[in-house]
C-alpha positions as CSV (number, residue, x, y, z in Angstrom):
1,M,234.1,-84.7,53.5
2,V,230.4,-84.2,54.2
3,L,231.0,-80.7,55.6
4,I,233.1,-79.7,52.6
5,N,230.6,-80.8,50.1
6,A,227.5,-79.5,51.9
7,P,227.7,-75.9,50.5
8,V,228.3,-77.3,47.0
9,R,225.2,-79.5,47.2
10,D,223.2,-76.6,48.6
11,M,224.2,-74.3,45.7
12,H,223.4,-77.2,43.3
13,W,220.0,-77.6,44.9
14,R,219.2,-73.9,44.5
15,N,220.0,-73.9,40.8
16,R,217.9,-76.9,40.1
17,S,214.5,-76.6,38.4
18,P,211.3,-77.2,40.4
19,F,210.8,-80.4,38.4
20,D,214.3,-81.7,39.3
21,R,213.7,-80.8,43.0
22,A,210.5,-82.7,42.9
23,Q,212.3,-85.7,41.4
24,D,214.9,-85.6,44.1
25,E,212.4,-85.2,46.9
26,R,210.4,-88.2,45.5
27,G,213.6,-90.2,45.5
28,L,214.4,-89.3,49.1
29,L,210.8,-90.2,50.1
30,W,211.0,-93.6,48.4
31,G,214.3,-94.2,50.1
32,A,212.8,-93.5,53.5
33,V,209.9,-95.8,52.7
34,T,212.2,-98.6,51.7
35,I,214.3,-98.3,54.9
36,H,211.2,-98.3,57.0
37,A,209.9,-101.4,55.2
38,L,213.2,-103.2,55.8
39,R,212.9,-102.3,59.5
40,V,209.4,-103.7,59.6
41,V,210.6,-107.0,58.0
42,M,213.4,-107.4,60.4
43,H,211.1,-106.7,63.3
44,W,208.6,-109.2,62.0
45,R,211.2,-112.0,61.8
46,N,211.9,-111.5,65.5
47,R,208.3,-111.8,66.6
48,S,207.0,-114.9,68.3
49,P,204.5,-117.2,66.5
50,F,201.7,-115.9,68.8
51,E,202.4,-112.3,67.9
52,R,202.5,-113.1,64.2
53,L,199.1,-114.8,64.5
54,R,197.6,-111.8,66.2
55,V,198.9,-109.4,63.5
56,N,197.6,-111.7,60.8
57,G,194.2,-111.6,62.4
58,I,194.3,-107.7,62.3
59,V,195.3,-107.7,58.7
60,G,192.6,-110.2,57.8
61,G,190.1,-108.0,59.5
62,L,191.2,-105.0,57.6
63,K,190.9,-106.9,54.3
64,A,187.4,-108.0,55.3
65,W,186.4,-104.4,55.9
66,G,187.8,-103.5,52.5
67,I,185.6,-106.1,50.8
68,C,182.5,-104.9,52.7
69,L,183.3,-101.3,51.7
70,Q,183.5,-102.3,48.0
71,V,180.2,-104.2,48.2
72,A,178.6,-101.1,49.8
73,L,179.9,-98.9,47.1
74,L,178.5,-101.3,44.5
75,L,175.1,-101.6,46.1
76,F,174.3,-98.2,47.6
77,L,176.2,-95.5,45.8
78,R,175.1,-94.1,42.4
79,P,177.7,-94.2,39.7
80,A,179.5,-91.0,38.8
81,E,177.8,-88.8,36.2
82,A,178.8,-89.6,32.7
83,L,178.1,-88.4,29.2
84,P,174.5,-88.9,27.9
85,L,175.6,-90.7,24.8
86,Q,172.2,-90.2,23.1
87,D,173.1,-86.5,22.7
88,Y,176.4,-87.4,20.9
89,R,175.2,-89.9,18.3
90,H,174.5,-89.3,14.6
91,D,176.0,-85.8,14.5
92,T,178.4,-85.3,11.7
93,A,179.7,-81.9,12.7
94,L,180.4,-83.0,16.3
95,A,182.1,-86.1,15.1
96,R,184.3,-84.1,12.7
97,E,185.3,-81.6,15.3
98,A,186.2,-84.3,17.9
99,H,188.2,-86.2,15.4
100,A,190.0,-83.1,14.3
101,I,191.0,-82.3,17.9
102,A,192.6,-85.7,18.3
103,T,194.5,-85.6,15.0
104,E,195.7,-82.0,15.3
105,A,196.9,-82.5,18.9
106,A,198.9,-85.6,17.8
107,H,200.3,-83.8,14.8
108,D,201.4,-80.7,16.8
109,Y,203.1,-82.9,19.4
110,L,204.8,-85.3,17.0
111,F,206.2,-82.7,14.6
112,E,206.5,-79.5,16.7
113,G,206.7,-80.8,20.2
114,R,203.7,-78.8,21.3
115,R,201.5,-80.2,24.1
116,P,197.7,-79.5,24.1
117,E,196.5,-76.3,25.6
118,K,194.4,-76.4,28.7
119,S,191.7,-74.1,27.2
120,L,190.9,-75.3,23.7
121,K,188.5,-73.3,21.6
122,V,185.7,-75.4,20.3
123,R,182.5,-74.7,18.3
124,D,180.3,-77.4,19.8
125,R,179.4,-76.7,23.5
126,R,179.0,-80.5,24.1
127,L,182.8,-80.7,24.0
128,T,183.1,-78.2,26.9
129,V,181.8,-80.6,29.5
130,P,183.9,-83.3,31.3
131,G,183.7,-86.9,30.2
132,G,185.6,-90.1,29.8
133,V,187.5,-90.6,26.5
134,F,189.8,-93.1,24.8
135,V,191.8,-92.3,21.6
136,T,192.9,-95.3,19.6
137,I,195.6,-95.0,16.9
138,T,195.7,-97.7,14.2
139,R,198.0,-98.5,11.3
140,D,197.0,-101.0,8.6
141,G,194.1,-102.0,10.7
142,K,196.1,-102.9,13.8
143,T,196.3,-100.9,17.0
144,R,199.4,-98.8,17.2
145,G,198.5,-97.0,20.5
146,C,195.6,-96.4,22.8
147,W,195.1,-94.1,25.8
148,G,192.2,-92.7,27.8
149,T,190.1,-92.8,31.0
150,V,186.7,-93.9,32.0
151,H,186.4,-91.1,34.5
152,P,187.1,-87.5,33.4
153,Q,190.5,-86.2,34.6
154,R,190.3,-82.7,33.0
155,A,187.8,-79.9,32.8
156,T,186.5,-80.4,29.3
157,L,185.9,-83.2,26.8
158,A,188.0,-81.4,24.2
159,E,191.0,-81.3,26.5
160,E,190.6,-84.9,27.4
161,I,190.6,-85.9,23.7
162,A,193.7,-83.9,23.0
163,V,195.7,-85.2,25.9
164,A,194.6,-88.8,25.3
165,S,195.7,-88.5,21.6
166,V,199.2,-87.3,22.6
167,K,199.7,-90.0,25.2
168,A,198.6,-92.7,22.8
169,L,201.6,-91.7,20.7
170,R,204.1,-92.4,23.4
171,Y,202.8,-94.0,26.6
172,D,201.0,-97.2,25.6
173,Y,203.4,-99.8,27.1
174,R,202.1,-102.5,24.8
175,H,203.5,-100.7,21.7
176,Q,206.6,-98.9,20.6
177,P,206.4,-95.1,20.5
178,I,205.0,-93.8,17.2
179,A,207.5,-92.2,14.8
180,R,207.0,-89.3,12.4
181,S,207.5,-91.5,9.4
182,E,204.3,-93.4,10.3
183,W,202.0,-90.4,10.2
184,P,200.6,-90.8,6.7
185,A,199.3,-94.4,7.5
186,L,197.9,-93.5,11.0
187,R,194.1,-93.5,11.6
188,F,192.5,-92.0,14.8
189,Y,189.4,-93.2,16.6
190,V,187.8,-91.2,19.4
191,S,185.6,-93.2,21.8
192,L,183.3,-91.3,24.2
193,V,182.5,-93.3,27.4
194,G,179.0,-93.6,28.6
195,P,177.7,-94.3,32.1
196,M,179.2,-97.1,34.2
197,V,176.7,-99.9,34.9
198,P,177.7,-102.3,37.7
199,V,177.7,-106.0,36.8
200,A,178.2,-109.1,38.9
201,S,179.4,-111.6,36.4
202,A,180.6,-112.1,32.8
203,A,177.1,-113.3,31.9
204,E,175.9,-109.7,32.0
205,I,178.4,-108.5,29.4
206,S,178.3,-108.5,25.6
207,P,181.9,-107.9,24.6
208,L,181.1,-106.6,21.1
209,R,178.7,-104.0,22.4
210,D,180.0,-103.3,26.0
211,G,183.3,-102.0,27.3
212,L,184.4,-103.3,30.7
213,F,186.1,-101.6,33.6
214,V,187.4,-103.7,36.5
215,T,188.8,-102.1,39.6
216,A,190.1,-102.9,43.1
217,R,192.7,-101.4,45.5
218,G,192.7,-98.2,43.5
219,R,193.8,-100.0,40.4
220,G,191.9,-100.7,37.2
221,G,191.9,-102.3,33.8
222,V,189.8,-101.5,30.8
223,L,188.8,-103.1,27.5
224,L,186.8,-101.1,24.9
225,P,183.8,-102.7,23.0
226,G,185.0,-105.1,20.3
227,E,188.5,-105.7,21.9
228,A,187.4,-109.1,23.1
229,R,185.5,-112.0,21.5
230,T,184.2,-113.5,24.7
231,A,183.0,-112.1,28.0
232,R,185.3,-114.5,30.0
233,Y,188.4,-113.3,28.1
234,Q,187.3,-109.7,28.6
235,V,187.0,-110.1,32.4
236,A,190.3,-112.0,32.6
237,E,192.2,-109.4,30.5
238,C,190.8,-106.5,32.5
239,R,191.9,-108.2,35.8
240,K,195.3,-108.8,34.3
241,K,195.7,-105.2,33.3
242,A,194.7,-104.1,36.8
243,G,197.3,-106.5,38.3
244,L,194.7,-108.4,40.4
245,K,195.1,-111.9,41.8
246,P,192.9,-114.7,40.3
247,R,190.4,-114.8,43.2
248,E,190.8,-111.2,44.5
249,P,187.4,-109.4,44.9
250,A,186.9,-106.6,42.4
251,L,184.2,-104.3,41.1
252,M,183.1,-104.6,37.5
253,Y,181.3,-102.0,35.3
254,R,180.2,-102.3,31.7
255,F,179.8,-99.2,29.5
256,A,178.8,-98.2,26.0
257,T,180.7,-95.9,23.7
258,V,180.2,-93.5,20.8
259,V,183.1,-93.7,18.3
260,F,184.2,-91.0,15.9
261,G,186.6,-92.4,13.2
262,P,188.4,-91.2,10.0
263,E,185.1,-91.3,8.1
264,S,184.1,-88.2,10.1
265,E,186.7,-86.2,8.2
266,K,185.4,-87.5,4.9
267,Q,181.8,-86.2,5.5
268,L,182.7,-82.6,4.8
């Protein structure tokens, strides 16, 4: 039966798109990883108590090295370059253009299915540099969707704004995808992210002024300024978003933002 169906599967594989092939390969990879994990578990159950203790010691040592590495990064490495926010404040033309990029990208995707272009044409050169951005979409004063990154993922700020705006429509797991019928009531806010400043405790954070980024094990959680009333809640919520355990060591950074809102369009 396998030999008969093999040529059929081969022809089916050749006719599949590159995206479908990647999906299949990813599925096979995860299947192999799952089988290997099951073998490790079965092997672990057959180990003697002494062998288990030795392995636990090795794992504990690796965790300790991980904590030491995080502390070294916090103490000795300079934070990644970020936007000099003083250059982006109090500029009506810049605010209007950044806000227009967000609204136009969302409109084109929602009504025409067009995704943002990789090379957007902009008038202000400050939008051609990389930078962290969040786009928040509200309706009747309540958040309807939010997406972004504290570290730049794309070549320009303009592209980052456009992509974040589109993803805020669909991919914020806390909210249902935004429908076309909601468009007239939507309001867009673009938040430019400033430099990351390491902090050691919640006492160093002012939640109304500072955003917070908590990270460990390659995972992270973010709250923007004003999204929390107390610093303790801000820290706890960021750790929850990052999927961290209550006492798990993590790095914390505060940051400032410059926000361009709907009023930018009114200042024509």
